[in-house]
PDB file with one MODEL, atoms N, CA, C and O in Angstrom:
MODEL        1
ATOM      1  N   MET A   1       2.455   9.282   1.721  1.00  0.00           N
ATOM      2  CA  MET A   1       3.940   8.972   2.279  1.00  0.00           C
ATOM      3  C   MET A   1       3.667   7.398   2.315  1.00  0.00           C
ATOM      4  O   MET A   1       2.561   6.865   2.235  1.00  0.00           O
ATOM      5  N   ALA A   2       4.926   6.755   2.452  1.00  0.00           N
ATOM      6  CA  ALA A   2       5.162   5.713   1.163  1.00  0.00           C
ATOM      7  C   ALA A   2       5.553   4.330   2.809  1.00  0.00           C
ATOM      8  O   ALA A   2       6.633   4.326   3.398  1.00  0.00           O
ATOM      9  N   LYS A   3       4.385   3.383   3.159  1.00  0.00           N
ATOM     10  CA  LYS A   3       4.304   2.054   3.741  1.00  0.00           C
ATOM     11  C   LYS A   3       5.617   1.015   3.442  1.00  0.00           C
ATOM     12  O   LYS A   3       6.310   0.753   2.459  1.00  0.00           O
ATOM     13  N   LYS A   4       5.552   0.565   4.899  1.00  0.00           N
ATOM     14  CA  LYS A   4       6.401  -0.709   4.991  1.00  0.00           C
ATOM     15  C   LYS A   4       5.378  -1.831   4.799  1.00  0.00           C
ATOM     16  O   LYS A   4       4.267  -1.860   5.328  1.00  0.00           O
ATOM     17  N   PRO A   5       6.009  -2.961   3.788  1.00  0.00           N
ATOM     18  CA  PRO A   5       5.626  -4.106   4.081  1.00  0.00           C
ATOM     19  C   PRO A   5       5.121  -4.878   5.084  1.00  0.00           C
ATOM     20  O   PRO A   5       6.084  -5.512   5.517  1.00  0.00           O
ATOM     21  N   GLY A   6       3.969  -5.226   5.795  1.00  0.00           N
ATOM     22  CA  GLY A   6       3.228  -5.987   6.621  1.00  0.00           C
ATOM     23  C   GLY A   6       2.834  -4.752   7.956  1.00  0.00           C
ATOM     24  O   GLY A   6       2.374  -5.019   9.066  1.00  0.00           O
ATOM     25  N   GLN A   7       3.192  -3.363   7.397  1.00  0.00           N
ATOM     26  CA  GLN A   7       2.294  -2.664   8.281  1.00  0.00           C
ATOM     27  C   GLN A   7       1.012  -2.591   7.526  1.00  0.00           C
ATOM     28  O   GLN A   7       0.742  -2.672   6.327  1.00  0.00           O
ATOM     29  N   ASN A   8      -0.250  -2.271   9.460  1.00  0.00           N
ATOM     30  CA  ASN A   8      -1.234  -2.294   9.111  1.00  0.00           C
ATOM     31  C   ASN A   8      -1.745  -1.050   8.318  1.00  0.00           C
ATOM     32  O   ASN A   8      -1.302  -0.031   8.847  1.00  0.00           O
ATOM     33  N   THR A   9      -2.499  -0.791   7.268  1.00  0.00           N
ATOM     34  CA  THR A   9      -3.678  -0.179   7.306  1.00  0.00           C
ATOM     35  C   THR A   9      -4.287   1.197   7.403  1.00  0.00           C
ATOM     36  O   THR A   9      -4.446   2.392   7.157  1.00  0.00           O
ATOM     37  N   GLY A  10      -4.550  -0.297   8.125  1.00  0.00           N
ATOM     38  CA  GLY A  10      -5.917   1.200   9.617  1.00  0.00           C
ATOM     39  C   GLY A  10      -7.133   0.902   8.870  1.00  0.00           C
ATOM     40  O   GLY A  10      -7.707  -0.018   8.286  1.00  0.00           O
ATOM     41  N   THR A  11      -7.264   2.391   9.242  1.00  0.00           N
ATOM     42  CA  THR A  11      -8.448   2.769   8.788  1.00  0.00           C
ATOM     43  C   THR A  11      -8.680   3.213   7.319  1.00  0.00           C
ATOM     44  O   THR A  11      -9.681   3.641   6.745  1.00  0.00           O
ATOM     45  N   GLN A  12      -7.063   2.897   6.795  1.00  0.00           N
ATOM     46  CA  GLN A  12      -6.902   3.917   5.018  1.00  0.00           C
ATOM     47  C   GLN A  12      -6.647   2.707   3.911  1.00  0.00           C
ATOM     48  O   GLN A  12      -5.753   2.522   3.085  1.00  0.00           O
ATOM     49  N   GLY A  13      -7.599   2.118   4.198  1.00  0.00           N
ATOM     50  CA  GLY A  13      -7.068   0.383   2.860  1.00  0.00           C
ATOM     51  C   GLY A  13      -7.409   1.387   1.800  1.00  0.00           C
ATOM     52  O   GLY A  13      -7.842   2.537   1.871  1.00  0.00           O
ATOM     53  N   GLY A  14      -7.210   0.909   1.182  1.00  0.00           N
ATOM     54  CA  GLY A  14      -7.082   1.048  -0.875  1.00  0.00           C
ATOM     55  C   GLY A  14      -6.290   0.642  -1.429  1.00  0.00           C
ATOM     56  O   GLY A  14      -5.695  -0.241  -0.810  1.00  0.00           O
ATOM     57  N   VAL A  15      -5.809   0.910  -2.686  1.00  0.00           N
ATOM     58  CA  VAL A  15      -4.838   0.697  -4.207  1.00  0.00           C
ATOM     59  C   VAL A  15      -3.475   1.478  -3.246  1.00  0.00           C
ATOM     60  O   VAL A  15      -3.470   2.462  -2.508  1.00  0.00           O
ATOM     61  N   PHE A  16      -2.312   0.437  -3.703  1.00  0.00           N
ATOM     62  CA  PHE A  16      -1.075   0.705  -3.066  1.00  0.00           C
ATOM     63  C   PHE A  16      -0.253   0.363  -4.687  1.00  0.00           C
ATOM     64  O   PHE A  16      -0.598  -0.712  -5.177  1.00  0.00           O
ATOM     65  N   GLN A  17       0.631   1.071  -5.395  1.00  0.00           N
ATOM     66  CA  GLN A  17       1.401   1.293  -5.825  1.00  0.00           C
ATOM     67  C   GLN A  17       2.861   0.292  -5.300  1.00  0.00           C
ATOM     68  O   GLN A  17       2.762  -0.227  -4.188  1.00  0.00           O
ATOM     69  N   GLN A  18       3.901   0.098  -5.938  1.00  0.00           N
ATOM     70  CA  GLN A  18       5.179  -0.196  -4.887  1.00  0.00           C
ATOM     71  C   GLN A  18       6.360   0.618  -5.448  1.00  0.00           C
ATOM     72  O   GLN A  18       6.935   0.205  -6.455  1.00  0.00           O
ATOM     73  N   VAL A  19       6.691   1.587  -4.933  1.00  0.00           N
ATOM     74  CA  VAL A  19       7.655   2.462  -5.266  1.00  0.00           C
ATOM     75  C   VAL A  19       9.168   1.831  -4.503  1.00  0.00           C
ATOM     76  O   VAL A  19       9.371   1.116  -3.521  1.00  0.00           O
ATOM     77  N   THR A  20      10.390   2.754  -5.889  1.00  0.00           N
ATOM     78  CA  THR A  20      11.853   2.049  -5.017  1.00  0.00           C
ATOM     79  C   THR A  20      11.611   2.719  -3.763  1.00  0.00           C
ATOM     80  O   THR A  20      10.661   3.434  -3.444  1.00  0.00           O
ATOM     81  N   SER A  21      12.829   2.302  -2.974  1.00  0.00           N
ATOM     82  CA  SER A  21      13.508   2.989  -1.710  1.00  0.00           C
ATOM     83  C   SER A  21      13.543   4.373  -2.224  1.00  0.00           C
ATOM     84  O   SER A  21      13.420   5.233  -1.351  1.00  0.00           O
ATOM     85  N   THR A  22      13.711   4.873  -3.692  1.00  0.00           N
ATOM     86  CA  THR A  22      13.745   6.463  -3.704  1.00  0.00           C
ATOM     87  C   THR A  22      12.577   7.066  -4.586  1.00  0.00           C
ATOM     88  O   THR A  22      12.543   7.875  -5.513  1.00  0.00           O
ATOM     89  N   GLY A  23      12.028   6.633  -4.184  1.00  0.00           N
ATOM     90  CA  GLY A  23      10.249   6.767  -4.450  1.00  0.00           C
ATOM     91  C   GLY A  23       9.783   6.552  -6.070  1.00  0.00           C
ATOM     92  O   GLY A  23       8.713   6.907  -6.565  1.00  0.00           O
ATOM     93  N   LYS A  24      11.046   5.780  -6.825  1.00  0.00           N
ATOM     94  CA  LYS A  24      10.404   5.801  -8.113  1.00  0.00           C
ATOM     95  C   LYS A  24       9.302   5.041  -8.122  1.00  0.00           C
ATOM     96  O   LYS A  24       9.276   4.212  -7.212  1.00  0.00           O
ATOM     97  N   PRO A  25       8.437   5.047  -8.804  1.00  0.00           N
ATOM     98  CA  PRO A  25       7.112   4.056  -9.055  1.00  0.00           C
ATOM     99  C   PRO A  25       7.353   2.379 -10.042  1.00  0.00           C
ATOM    100  O   PRO A  25       8.131   2.332 -10.995  1.00  0.00           O
ATOM    101  N   VAL A  26       6.725   1.431  -9.683  1.00  0.00           N
ATOM    102  CA  VAL A  26       7.097   0.142 -10.583  1.00  0.00           C
ATOM    103  C   VAL A  26       6.019   0.090 -10.595  1.00  0.00           C
ATOM    104  O   VAL A  26       5.195   0.627  -9.853  1.00  0.00           O
ATOM    105  N   SER A  27       5.798  -1.108 -12.145  1.00  0.00           N
ATOM    106  CA  SER A  27       4.275  -1.072 -12.057  1.00  0.00           C
ATOM    107  C   SER A  27       4.322  -2.533 -11.461  1.00  0.00           C
ATOM    108  O   SER A  27       4.754  -3.508 -12.076  1.00  0.00           O
ATOM    109  N   ASN A  28       3.652  -2.553  -9.763  1.00  0.00           N
ATOM    110  CA  ASN A  28       3.106  -2.997  -8.926  1.00  0.00           C
ATOM    111  C   ASN A  28       1.826  -2.747  -8.405  1.00  0.00           C
ATOM    112  O   ASN A  28       2.254  -1.722  -7.873  1.00  0.00           O
ATOM    113  N   TYR A  29       1.226  -2.750  -8.237  1.00  0.00           N
ATOM    114  CA  TYR A  29      -0.267  -2.568  -7.555  1.00  0.00           C
ATOM    115  C   TYR A  29      -0.625  -3.206  -6.376  1.00  0.00           C
ATOM    116  O   TYR A  29       0.382  -3.720  -5.888  1.00  0.00           O
ATOM    117  N   VAL A  30      -1.310  -3.340  -5.910  1.00  0.00           N
ATOM    118  CA  VAL A  30      -1.829  -4.398  -5.256  1.00  0.00           C
ATOM    119  C   VAL A  30      -3.497  -3.158  -4.416  1.00  0.00           C
ATOM    120  O   VAL A  30      -3.713  -1.951  -4.523  1.00  0.00           O
ATOM    121  N   THR A  31      -4.317  -4.343  -3.633  1.00  0.00           N
ATOM    122  CA  THR A  31      -5.266  -3.427  -3.455  1.00  0.00           C
ATOM    123  C   THR A  31      -5.749  -4.035  -1.652  1.00  0.00           C
ATOM    124  O   THR A  31      -6.250  -5.159  -1.666  1.00  0.00           O
ATOM    125  N   VAL A  32      -5.620  -3.384  -0.247  1.00  0.00           N
ATOM    126  CA  VAL A  32      -5.406  -4.290   0.606  1.00  0.00           C
ATOM    127  C   VAL A  32      -6.306  -3.581   1.303  1.00  0.00           C
ATOM    128  O   VAL A  32      -5.928  -2.531   1.824  1.00  0.00           O
ATOM    129  N   SER A  33      -7.521  -3.967   1.435  1.00  0.00           N
ATOM    130  CA  SER A  33      -8.492  -3.437   2.536  1.00  0.00           C
ATOM    131  C   SER A  33      -8.760  -2.713   4.217  1.00  0.00           C
ATOM    132  O   SER A  33      -7.657  -2.659   4.759  1.00  0.00           O
ATOM    133  N   ASP A  34      -9.471  -2.360   4.819  1.00  0.00           N
ATOM    134  CA  ASP A  34      -8.527  -1.443   6.431  1.00  0.00           C
ATOM    135  C   ASP A  34      -8.335  -2.567   7.047  1.00  0.00           C
ATOM    136  O   ASP A  34      -8.790  -3.660   6.711  1.00  0.00           O
ATOM    137  N   HIS A  35      -7.288  -2.195   8.457  1.00  0.00           N
ATOM    138  CA  HIS A  35      -7.606  -3.192   9.050  1.00  0.00           C
ATOM    139  C   HIS A  35      -6.497  -4.198   8.735  1.00  0.00           C
ATOM    140  O   HIS A  35      -6.090  -4.948   9.622  1.00  0.00           O
ATOM    141  N   LYS A  36      -6.004  -4.234   7.511  1.00  0.00           N
ATOM    142  CA  LYS A  36      -5.205  -5.370   6.945  1.00  0.00           C
ATOM    143  C   LYS A  36      -3.798  -5.351   6.762  1.00  0.00           C
ATOM    144  O   LYS A  36      -3.558  -4.319   6.134  1.00  0.00           O
ATOM    145  N   PRO A  37      -2.470  -6.129   7.050  1.00  0.00           N
ATOM    146  CA  PRO A  37      -1.318  -5.804   6.307  1.00  0.00           C
ATOM    147  C   PRO A  37      -0.397  -5.764   5.226  1.00  0.00           C
ATOM    148  O   PRO A  37      -0.031  -6.755   4.595  1.00  0.00           O
ATOM    149  N   LEU A  38      -0.105  -4.828   5.068  1.00  0.00           N
ATOM    150  CA  LEU A  38       0.566  -5.363   3.154  1.00  0.00           C
ATOM    151  C   LEU A  38       1.203  -5.914   3.380  1.00  0.00           C
ATOM    152  O   LEU A  38       1.894  -5.901   4.398  1.00  0.00           O
ATOM    153  N   PRO A  39       1.225  -6.911   2.150  1.00  0.00           N
ATOM    154  CA  PRO A  39       2.300  -8.207   1.478  1.00  0.00           C
ATOM    155  C   PRO A  39       3.110  -7.525   0.921  1.00  0.00           C
ATOM    156  O   PRO A  39       2.948  -6.437   0.369  1.00  0.00           O
ATOM    157  N   PRO A  40       4.443  -8.419   1.097  1.00  0.00           N
ATOM    158  CA  PRO A  40       6.318  -8.293   0.916  1.00  0.00           C
ATOM    159  C   PRO A  40       5.958  -7.350  -0.846  1.00  0.00           C
ATOM    160  O   PRO A  40       4.945  -7.319  -1.544  1.00  0.00           O
ATOM    161  N   THR A  41       6.656  -7.024  -0.927  1.00  0.00           N
ATOM    162  CA  THR A  41       7.281  -6.254  -2.267  1.00  0.00           C
ATOM    163  C   THR A  41       7.859  -7.319  -2.980  1.00  0.00           C
ATOM    164  O   THR A  41       8.296  -8.351  -2.470  1.00  0.00           O
ATOM    165  N   SER A  42       7.847  -7.018  -4.256  1.00  0.00           N
ATOM    166  CA  SER A  42       8.862  -8.075  -4.870  1.00  0.00           C
ATOM    167  C   SER A  42       9.928  -8.057  -5.268  1.00  0.00           C
ATOM    168  O   SER A  42      10.445  -8.666  -6.204  1.00  0.00           O
ATOM    169  N   LYS A  43      10.790  -6.478  -3.710  1.00  0.00           N
ATOM    170  CA  LYS A  43      12.613  -6.496  -3.621  1.00  0.00           C
ATOM    171  C   LYS A  43      12.364  -6.259  -2.574  1.00  0.00           C
ATOM    172  O   LYS A  43      11.275  -5.850  -2.172  1.00  0.00           O
ATOM    173  N   PRO A  44      13.873  -6.591  -1.576  1.00  0.00           N
ATOM    174  CA  PRO A  44      13.790  -5.581  -0.551  1.00  0.00           C
ATOM    175  C   PRO A  44      13.883  -4.409  -0.661  1.00  0.00           C
ATOM    176  O   PRO A  44      13.866  -3.898  -1.780  1.00  0.00           O
ATOM    177  N   GLY A  45      13.985  -3.795   0.277  1.00  0.00           N
ATOM    178  CA  GLY A  45      13.834  -2.127   0.068  1.00  0.00           C
ATOM    179  C   GLY A  45      12.760  -1.007  -0.082  1.00  0.00           C
ATOM    180  O   GLY A  45      12.705   0.140   0.359  1.00  0.00           O
ATOM    181  N   HIS A  46      11.654  -1.990  -1.117  1.00  0.00           N
ATOM    182  CA  HIS A  46      10.484  -1.561  -2.118  1.00  0.00           C
ATOM    183  C   HIS A  46       9.776  -1.030  -0.251  1.00  0.00           C
ATOM    184  O   HIS A  46       9.980  -1.288   0.935  1.00  0.00           O
ATOM    185  N   LEU A  47       8.670   0.045  -1.343  1.00  0.00           N
ATOM    186  CA  LEU A  47       7.698   0.729  -0.392  1.00  0.00           C
ATOM    187  C   LEU A  47       6.388   0.851  -0.712  1.00  0.00           C
ATOM    188  O   LEU A  47       6.397   1.552  -1.724  1.00  0.00           O
ATOM    189  N   TRP A  48       5.483   0.634  -0.497  1.00  0.00           N
ATOM    190  CA  TRP A  48       4.271   1.066  -0.794  1.00  0.00           C
ATOM    191  C   TRP A  48       3.796   2.321  -0.706  1.00  0.00           C
ATOM    192  O   TRP A  48       3.887   3.093   0.248  1.00  0.00           O
ATOM    193  N   ASN A  49       3.384   2.452  -1.548  1.00  0.00           N
ATOM    194  CA  ASN A  49       2.670   3.957  -1.703  1.00  0.00           C
ATOM    195  C   ASN A  49       0.910   3.953  -2.303  1.00  0.00           C
ATOM    196  O   ASN A  49       0.363   3.438  -3.278  1.00  0.00           O
ATOM    197  N   GLN A  50       0.340   4.960  -0.950  1.00  0.00           N
ATOM    198  CA  GLN A  50      -1.446   4.575  -1.411  1.00  0.00           C
ATOM    199  C   GLN A  50      -1.260   5.224  -2.509  1.00  0.00           C
ATOM    200  O   GLN A  50      -0.327   6.025  -2.572  1.00  0.00           O
ATOM    201  N   ILE A  51      -2.012   5.038  -3.473  1.00  0.00           N
ATOM    202  CA  ILE A  51      -2.753   6.120  -4.711  1.00  0.00           C
ATOM    203  C   ILE A  51      -4.429   6.099  -5.014  1.00  0.00           C
ATOM    204  O   ILE A  51      -4.756   6.243  -6.192  1.00  0.00           O
ATOM    205  N   VAL A  52      -5.465   5.933  -4.036  1.00  0.00           N
ATOM    206  CA  VAL A  52      -6.480   5.102  -4.124  1.00  0.00           C
ATOM    207  C   VAL A  52      -7.299   5.181  -2.411  1.00  0.00           C
ATOM    208  O   VAL A  52      -7.100   4.154  -1.763  1.00  0.00           O
ATOM    209  N   ILE A  53      -7.991   6.061  -1.822  1.00  0.00           N
ATOM    210  CA  ILE A  53      -8.412   5.631  -0.713  1.00  0.00           C
ATOM    211  C   ILE A  53      -9.559   5.152  -0.384  1.00  0.00           C
ATOM    212  O   ILE A  53     -10.419   6.030  -0.322  1.00  0.00           O
ATOM    213  N   THR A  54     -10.149   3.458   0.001  1.00  0.00           N
ATOM    214  CA  THR A  54     -11.458   3.430   0.056  1.00  0.00           C
ATOM    215  C   THR A  54     -12.165   3.483   0.767  1.00  0.00           C
ATOM    216  O   THR A  54     -12.248   2.906   1.851  1.00  0.00           O
ATOM    217  N   PRO A  55     -13.093   4.506   0.062  1.00  0.00           N
ATOM    218  CA  PRO A  55     -14.299   5.404   0.690  1.00  0.00           C
ATOM    219  C   PRO A  55     -14.983   4.674   2.435  1.00  0.00           C
ATOM    220  O   PRO A  55     -14.425   3.588   2.279  1.00  0.00           O
ATOM    221  N   ASN A  56     -15.338   4.594   3.116  1.00  0.00           N
ATOM    222  CA  ASN A  56     -16.053   4.350   3.915  1.00  0.00           C
ATOM    223  C   ASN A  56     -17.542   4.001   3.743  1.00  0.00           C
ATOM    224  O   ASN A  56     -18.329   4.807   3.246  1.00  0.00           O
ATOM    225  N   SER A  57     -18.006   2.452   4.282  1.00  0.00           N
ATOM    226  CA  SER A  57     -19.635   2.354   3.631  1.00  0.00           C
ATOM    227  C   SER A  57     -20.650   2.891   4.628  1.00  0.00           C
ATOM    228  O   SER A  57     -20.376   3.252   5.772  1.00  0.00           O
ATOM    229  N   LYS A  58     -21.170   2.897   4.384  1.00  0.00           N
ATOM    230  CA  LYS A  58     -22.750   4.036   5.139  1.00  0.00           C
ATOM    231  C   LYS A  58     -23.402   2.435   5.581  1.00  0.00           C
ATOM    232  O   LYS A  58     -24.058   2.422   6.623  1.00  0.00           O
ATOM    233  N   ARG A  59     -23.282   1.434   5.016  1.00  0.00           N
ATOM    234  CA  ARG A  59     -23.784  -0.143   6.502  1.00  0.00           C
ATOM    235  C   ARG A  59     -23.246  -0.245   7.383  1.00  0.00           C
ATOM    236  O   ARG A  59     -23.544  -1.126   8.190  1.00  0.00           O
TER     237      ARG A  59
ENDMDL
END
């Protein structure tokens, strides 16, 4: 499920790819850690789609 810019990642941090409002992938990626907000997209109306979830640390 795509997330809006500024939305908190919660415990699901990882690698996100920018997508258009219709779901078409854009070649723009970002890595966001847990409990951090997603950055702005390059164009208004675009969203972030998670492609990799960061595994939990055993420490």
